[in-house]
MARLUM-916289 format. One record per residue: residue number from 0; x, y, z of N, C-alpha, C in turn. Coordinates in steps of 0.2 Angstrom, whole numbers. Layout:
(NUM, (X, Y, Z), (X, Y, Z), (X, Y, Z))
...
END
This chain:
(0, (-51, -16, 2), (-45, -14, -2), (-45, -6, -3))
(1, (-51, -3, -4), (-51, 4, -5), (-49, 8, 1))
(2, (-50, 5, 8), (-47, 8, 14), (-40, 8, 14))
(3, (-37, 3, 12), (-30, 2, 12), (-27, 7, 7))
(4, (-30, 7, 1), (-27, 12, -4), (-27, 19, -2))
(5, (-33, 21, 2), (-33, 28, 4), (-28, 29, 10))
(6, (-27, 24, 14), (-22, 24, 19), (-15, 25, 16))
(7, (-14, 22, 11), (-7, 22, 8), (-6, 29, 5))
(8, (-11, 32, 2), (-11, 39, -1), (-9, 44, 5))
(9, (-13, 43, 10), (-12, 48, 16), (-5, 47, 19))
(10, (-2, 41, 19), (5, 41, 22), (10, 44, 17))
(11, (8, 43, 10), (13, 46, 5), (13, 54, 6))
(12, (7, 56, 8), (7, 64, 8), (10, 66, 14))
(13, (11, 62, 20), (13, 65, 26), (21, 64, 27))
(14, (24, 59, 23), (31, 57, 24), (35, 61, 19))
(15, (41, 64, 21), (45, 68, 17), (52, 66, 19))
(16, (56, 62, 15), (62, 59, 16), (67, 60, 10))
(17, (70, 55, 7), (74, 55, 2), (70, 53, -5))
(18, (74, 54, -10), (71, 53, -17), (72, 46, -20))
(19, (66, 44, -23), (67, 37, -27), (60, 36, -30))
(20, (60, 31, -34), (54, 29, -37), (53, 21, -37))
(21, (47, 19, -35), (46, 12, -35), (42, 10, -41))
(22, (43, 3, -43), (39, 1, -49), (37, -6, -48))
(23, (32, -8, -52), (29, -15, -52), (27, -16, -59))
(24, (27, -23, -61), (24, -25, -67), (17, -28, -66))
(25, (12, -25, -70), (5, -27, -70), (4, -31, -76))
(26, (2, -37, -76), (1, -42, -82), (-5, -41, -85))
(27, (-5, -42, -92), (-11, -43, -96), (-16, -37, -95))
(28, (-13, -31, -96), (-17, -25, -95), (-14, -19, -100))
(29, (-18, -14, -101), (-15, -9, -105), (-14, -2, -100))
(30, (-10, 2, -103), (-8, 8, -99), (-15, 12, -98))
(31, (-19, 12, -103), (-25, 16, -102), (-30, 13, -96))
(32, (-30, 7, -96), (-34, 4, -90), (-31, 5, -84))
(33, (-24, 5, -83), (-21, 6, -77), (-22, 14, -75))
(34, (-21, 18, -80), (-22, 25, -78), (-29, 27, -76))
(35, (-34, 24, -80), (-41, 25, -78), (-43, 23, -71))
(36, (-40, 17, -69), (-41, 14, -62), (-38, 19, -57))
(37, (-32, 21, -58), (-29, 26, -53), (-33, 32, -52))
(38, (-35, 35, -58), (-39, 41, -58), (-45, 40, -54))
(39, (-49, 35, -55), (-55, 33, -51), (-54, 33, -44))
(40, (-48, 29, -42), (-47, 28, -35), (-45, 34, -31))
(41, (-41, 38, -34), (-38, 44, -31), (-44, 49, -30))
(42, (-48, 49, -35), (-54, 54, -35), (-59, 52, -29))
(43, (-60, 45, -28), (-64, 43, -23), (-61, 43, -16))
(44, (-54, 44, -16), (-51, 43, -9), (-52, 49, -4))
(45, (-55, 54, -7), (-56, 60, -2), (-50, 64, -1))
(46, (-45, 63, -4), (-39, 67, -3), (-40, 73, -8))
(47, (-36, 78, -7), (-37, 84, -11), (-32, 84, -17))
(48, (-30, 78, -19), (-26, 78, -25), (-31, 80, -32))
(49, (-28, 84, -36), (-31, 86, -42), (-27, 84, -48))
(50, (-30, 81, -53), (-27, 78, -59), (-24, 84, -63))
(51, (-17, 84, -63), (-14, 90, -66), (-12, 89, -73))
(52, (-10, 83, -75), (-9, 81, -82), (-10, 73, -83))
(53, (-12, 71, -89), (-13, 64, -90), (-11, 63, -98))
(54, (-7, 58, -99), (-5, 56, -105), (-5, 48, -105))
(55, (-4, 45, -111), (-3, 38, -111), (2, 35, -107))
(56, (7, 39, -105), (13, 37, -102), (12, 38, -94))
(57, (7, 41, -92), (6, 42, -85), (2, 48, -83))
(58, (2, 49, -76), (-2, 54, -73), (2, 58, -68))
(59, (0, 64, -67), (2, 69, -62), (-3, 72, -58))
(60, (-3, 71, -51), (-8, 74, -47), (-5, 79, -43))
(61, (-9, 84, -41), (-6, 90, -37), (-11, 91, -31))
(62, (-7, 92, -25), (-11, 94, -19), (-8, 99, -16))
(63, (-12, 104, -13), (-9, 110, -9), (-11, 109, -2))
(64, (-6, 110, 2), (-7, 110, 10), (-4, 116, 13))
(65, (-7, 118, 18), (-4, 124, 22), (1, 121, 28))
(66, (7, 124, 28), (11, 122, 34), (12, 128, 39))
(67, (11, 126, 45), (11, 130, 51), (16, 129, 55))
(68, (18, 134, 59), (23, 133, 65), (20, 131, 71))
(69, (24, 130, 77), (21, 128, 83), (16, 132, 86))
(70, (15, 139, 83), (10, 143, 86), (4, 143, 82))
(71, (4, 139, 77), (-2, 139, 72), (-2, 144, 67))
(72, (4, 147, 66), (4, 153, 61), (7, 150, 54))
(73, (3, 151, 49), (5, 149, 42), (12, 152, 40))
(74, (17, 147, 39), (23, 149, 37), (25, 147, 30))
(75, (21, 143, 27), (23, 141, 20), (17, 137, 17))
(76, (17, 137, 10), (12, 133, 7), (16, 127, 3))
(77, (13, 121, 5), (16, 115, 2), (12, 112, -4))
(78, (16, 112, -10), (13, 109, -16), (16, 102, -17))
(79, (12, 97, -17), (14, 90, -18), (12, 87, -25))
(80, (17, 85, -28), (16, 82, -35), (17, 74, -34))
(81, (11, 70, -36), (12, 63, -36), (12, 61, -43))
(82, (17, 57, -45), (18, 55, -52), (18, 48, -53))
(83, (13, 46, -57), (13, 39, -59), (15, 38, -67))
(84, (20, 34, -68), (22, 33, -75), (20, 26, -77))
(85, (17, 25, -83), (15, 19, -85), (18, 17, -92))
(86, (22, 12, -92), (25, 10, -98), (23, 3, -101))
(87, (20, 3, -107), (18, -3, -110), (23, -7, -112))
(88, (23, -13, -110), (29, -18, -112), (25, -24, -114))
(89, (24, -25, -121), (20, -30, -123), (13, -30, -120))
(90, (11, -36, -117), (4, -36, -114), (4, -34, -107))
(91, (10, -31, -105), (10, -29, -98), (12, -22, -97))
(92, (11, -19, -91), (12, -12, -90), (17, -12, -84))
(93, (22, -8, -84), (27, -6, -79), (24, 0, -76))
(94, (22, 0, -69), (20, 6, -66), (25, 8, -61))
(95, (26, 15, -61), (31, 18, -56), (27, 23, -53))
(96, (30, 25, -47), (27, 30, -43), (32, 34, -39))
(97, (32, 41, -39), (36, 45, -35), (32, 51, -33))
(98, (35, 55, -28), (32, 61, -26), (37, 66, -24))
(99, (35, 72, -26), (40, 78, -24), (36, 83, -21))
(100, (38, 86, -15), (34, 91, -11), (39, 98, -12))
(101, (35, 103, -14), (39, 109, -14), (36, 114, -9))
(102, (40, 117, -5), (38, 122, 0), (39, 129, -2))
(103, (34, 133, -2), (34, 140, -4), (33, 144, 2))
(104, (39, 147, 5), (38, 150, 12), (36, 157, 11))
(105, (32, 160, 16), (30, 166, 16), (35, 171, 15))
(106, (41, 170, 17), (47, 174, 17), (50, 175, 10))
(107, (48, 170, 5), (50, 170, -2), (54, 165, -4))
(108, (56, 161, 1), (61, 155, 0), (57, 149, -3))
(109, (60, 145, -7), (58, 139, -10), (62, 133, -8))
(110, (59, 127, -6), (62, 121, -3), (59, 115, -7))
(111, (63, 112, -11), (60, 105, -14), (62, 99, -9))
(112, (57, 95, -8), (58, 90, -3), (56, 83, -7))
(113, (60, 80, -10), (58, 73, -13), (55, 69, -8))
(114, (50, 65, -9), (47, 61, -5), (48, 54, -6))
(115, (50, 50, -1), (51, 43, -3), (49, 39, 4))
(116, (45, 34, 3), (43, 29, 9), (42, 23, 5))
(117, (48, 19, 4), (47, 13, 0), (42, 8, 2))
(118, (41, 7, 9), (36, 3, 11), (29, 5, 9))
(119, (27, 11, 10), (21, 14, 8), (20, 14, 0))
(120, (25, 16, -3), (25, 15, -11), (23, 8, -13))
(121, (27, 3, -10), (26, -4, -12), (19, -6, -11))
(122, (16, -4, -5), (9, -5, -3), (4, -3, -8))
(123, (5, 4, -10), (1, 7, -15), (2, 3, -22))
(124, (8, 2, -24), (8, -2, -31), (5, -9, -30))
(125, (6, -12, -25), (3, -19, -24), (-5, -18, -25))
(126, (-8, -13, -22), (-15, -12, -22), (-17, -12, -30))
(127, (-13, -8, -34), (-15, -7, -41), (-14, -14, -44))
(128, (-9, -17, -43), (-8, -24, -46), (-13, -29, -44))
(129, (-15, -29, -38), (-20, -33, -35), (-26, -33, -39))
(130, (-28, -26, -40), (-35, -25, -44), (-35, -29, -50))
(131, (-29, -29, -54), (-29, -32, -61), (-27, -39, -61))
(132, (-23, -41, -56), (-20, -48, -57), (-22, -52, -51))
(133, (-26, -50, -46), (-27, -54, -40), (-21, -54, -36))
(134, (-22, -59, -30), (-16, -59, -26), (-17, -66, -21))
(135, (-12, -68, -18), (-13, -73, -13), (-14, -70, -6))
(136, (-18, -74, -3), (-20, -72, 4), (-21, -77, 9))
(137, (-19, -76, 15), (-20, -80, 21), (-26, -80, 25))
(138, (-29, -74, 24), (-36, -73, 27), (-36, -71, 34))
(139, (-31, -67, 36), (-31, -64, 43), (-30, -57, 42))
(140, (-32, -53, 47), (-31, -46, 48), (-27, -44, 54))
(141, (-22, -40, 54), (-19, -38, 60), (-22, -31, 62))
(142, (-22, -30, 69), (-24, -24, 71), (-18, -20, 72))
(143, (-18, -13, 74), (-12, -9, 75), (-11, -9, 83))
(144, (-14, -14, 86), (-13, -14, 94), (-8, -19, 95))
(145, (-2, -16, 98), (4, -19, 99), (3, -22, 107))
(146, (3, -28, 107), (3, -32, 114), (7, -38, 114))
(147, (10, -39, 120), (14, -45, 122), (19, -47, 116))
(148, (23, -42, 114), (28, -42, 109), (26, -44, 102))
(149, (20, -42, 101), (17, -43, 94), (11, -39, 93))
(150, (7, -41, 87), (1, -37, 86), (-5, -42, 86))
(151, (-10, -40, 89), (-16, -44, 89), (-19, -45, 83))
(152, (-21, -51, 81), (-25, -53, 75), (-33, -51, 77))
(153, (-35, -46, 73), (-42, -44, 74), (-47, -47, 70))
(154, (-45, -51, 65), (-50, -55, 61), (-47, -61, 58))
(155, (-51, -66, 57), (-49, -72, 53), (-54, -74, 49))
(156, (-53, -74, 42), (-58, -76, 37), (-60, -83, 37))
(157, (-66, -85, 38), (-68, -92, 38), (-66, -96, 31))
(158, (-63, -102, 32), (-62, -106, 26), (-55, -104, 22))
(159, (-52, -99, 25), (-45, -97, 22), (-40, -101, 26))
(160, (-34, -101, 23), (-28, -105, 25), (-26, -103, 33))
(161, (-27, -97, 35), (-25, -96, 42), (-30, -99, 47))
(162, (-36, -99, 45), (-41, -102, 49), (-41, -109, 49))
(163, (-40, -112, 43), (-39, -119, 42), (-33, -122, 46))
(164, (-28, -118, 47), (-22, -120, 50), (-22, -120, 58))
(165, (-27, -116, 60), (-29, -116, 67), (-28, -109, 71))
(166, (-26, -104, 67), (-25, -97, 69), (-32, -94, 71))
(167, (-33, -91, 76), (-39, -88, 79), (-39, -80, 80))
(168, (-45, -77, 80), (-45, -70, 82), (-43, -69, 89))
(169, (-39, -64, 90), (-36, -63, 97), (-29, -66, 98))
(170, (-27, -70, 94), (-20, -73, 94), (-15, -67, 93))
(171, (-9, -68, 95), (-4, -62, 94), (1, -65, 89))
(172, (2, -61, 84), (6, -62, 79), (13, -60, 81))
(173, (18, -65, 82), (24, -63, 85), (29, -62, 79))
(174, (29, -66, 74), (34, -65, 68), (31, -68, 62))
(175, (33, -65, 56), (31, -68, 50), (37, -69, 45))
(176, (39, -75, 43), (45, -76, 39), (51, -74, 43))
(177, (51, -75, 49), (57, -73, 54), (57, -66, 55))
(178, (53, -61, 53), (53, -54, 55), (48, -53, 61))
(179, (51, -51, 66), (48, -49, 72), (43, -43, 71))
(180, (37, -44, 72), (32, -39, 71), (33, -33, 76))
(181, (35, -35, 82), (36, -30, 87), (41, -24, 85))
(182, (45, -25, 80), (50, -20, 78), (47, -16, 73))
(183, (40, -17, 71), (37, -13, 65), (33, -8, 69))
(184, (34, -1, 67), (30, 4, 70), (22, 3, 69))
(185, (18, 5, 73), (11, 4, 72), (8, 7, 66))
(186, (11, 13, 64), (9, 16, 57), (11, 12, 51))
(187, (15, 7, 52), (17, 4, 46), (15, -4, 46))
(188, (12, -6, 51), (10, -13, 52), (6, -15, 46))
(189, (2, -11, 43), (-3, -12, 38), (0, -12, 31))
(190, (6, -9, 31), (9, -8, 24), (16, -11, 23))
(191, (18, -15, 28), (24, -18, 28), (24, -25, 24))
(192, (28, -26, 19), (28, -32, 15), (32, -38, 19))
(193, (28, -42, 22), (31, -47, 26), (32, -53, 21))
(194, (29, -53, 15), (30, -58, 10), (27, -55, 3))
(195, (29, -59, -2), (26, -56, -9), (19, -59, -10))
(196, (14, -54, -10), (7, -56, -11), (5, -59, -18))
(197, (10, -59, -22), (9, -62, -29), (12, -68, -30))
(198, (15, -71, -25), (18, -78, -26), (15, -82, -21))
(199, (14, -88, -22), (10, -93, -18), (15, -97, -13))
(200, (20, -94, -11), (25, -98, -7), (23, -99, 0))
(201, (24, -104, 3), (22, -105, 10), (26, -100, 14))
(202, (23, -98, 20), (26, -93, 24), (25, -96, 31))
(203, (31, -94, 35), (31, -97, 42), (28, -91, 47))
(204, (24, -93, 51), (21, -88, 56), (22, -91, 63))
(205, (24, -86, 68), (24, -88, 75), (19, -84, 78))
(206, (14, -88, 81), (8, -85, 84), (8, -87, 92))
(207, (6, -82, 96), (6, -83, 103), (-2, -83, 105))
(208, (-4, -88, 109), (-10, -89, 112), (-10, -91, 119))
(209, (-13, -87, 124), (-12, -89, 131), (-5, -89, 133))
(210, (-1, -85, 131), (6, -85, 133), (11, -91, 130))
(211, (8, -95, 125), (12, -100, 122), (12, -99, 115))
(212, (19, -99, 112), (20, -98, 105), (20, -105, 101))
(213, (17, -104, 95), (16, -110, 91), (18, -108, 84))
(214, (22, -112, 80), (24, -110, 73), (19, -114, 68))
(215, (18, -110, 63), (14, -113, 58), (17, -111, 51))
(216, (17, -116, 46), (19, -115, 40), (13, -116, 35))
(217, (11, -110, 32), (5, -110, 29), (6, -108, 21))
(218, (2, -111, 17), (2, -109, 10), (-4, -105, 8))
(219, (-3, -99, 5), (-9, -94, 4), (-14, -97, -1))
(220, (-19, -94, -2), (-24, -95, -7), (-25, -90, -12))
(221, (-25, -91, -18), (-25, -86, -23), (-33, -84, -24))
(222, (-33, -77, -24), (-40, -74, -24), (-40, -70, -31))
(223, (-43, -72, -36), (-44, -68, -42), (-47, -61, -41))
(224, (-45, -56, -45), (-48, -50, -44), (-55, -49, -48))
(225, (-59, -44, -46), (-65, -43, -50), (-64, -42, -57))
(226, (-58, -38, -59), (-56, -37, -65), (-55, -43, -69))
(227, (-51, -48, -66), (-50, -54, -69), (-56, -58, -71))
(228, (-61, -58, -66), (-67, -62, -67), (-71, -59, -72))
(229, (-72, -53, -72), (-76, -49, -77), (-73, -50, -84))
(230, (-66, -50, -85), (-63, -51, -91), (-64, -58, -94))
(231, (-63, -63, -89), (-64, -70, -91), (-72, -71, -93))
(232, (-76, -68, -90), (-83, -69, -92), (-85, -66, -99))
(233, (-81, -60, -100), (-82, -57, -107), (-79, -61, -112))
(234, (-74, -65, -111), (-71, -70, -116), (-76, -76, -117))
END
């Protein structure tokens, strides 16, 4: 889980497009707990984000990067601000994320570039929710190796629904819920939402083995988080 979180942070840092904020509801938790978790994870991620401000309503992290031209000469300094907003709603918290990159050019100009990658933002929010609320899993891992009109399955967890249904390591994932995996860029295959990980709905997979495609309809298994298990033990 930690590696996926770090990957999501890295992708957020590199992408600069349009502006928007994504949000998710985390159940049975306080804003303080959510904020503490985010601080600990970003601190451990190895990225150069520094906590700029912290309140009960959220966090702001700042990172500075050097921007160079094709000759390797510095032309600007980029300051990225990663904003997390936490709103307590009864026993739940609504968590939002947004990022803004400001370029300070050596020539004296300033350019503000709001950042938005909905897929990456959703993946990051899902990681935080998963820590507190658990998630449903099928027990397979896709590689970023695109082969034969799909992505190779690099691992299948013993005893999980995918393995019990007959999916094996080395199979090619052709489609998930009707979405062709070959249309997903390699850099986004690990962060694309093919299904809602917090709902236990059956999902249809099309998998290829030895050139033959086969359809599977599989119901995921709920995996409680360590936070949930620890909280239950404390009760």
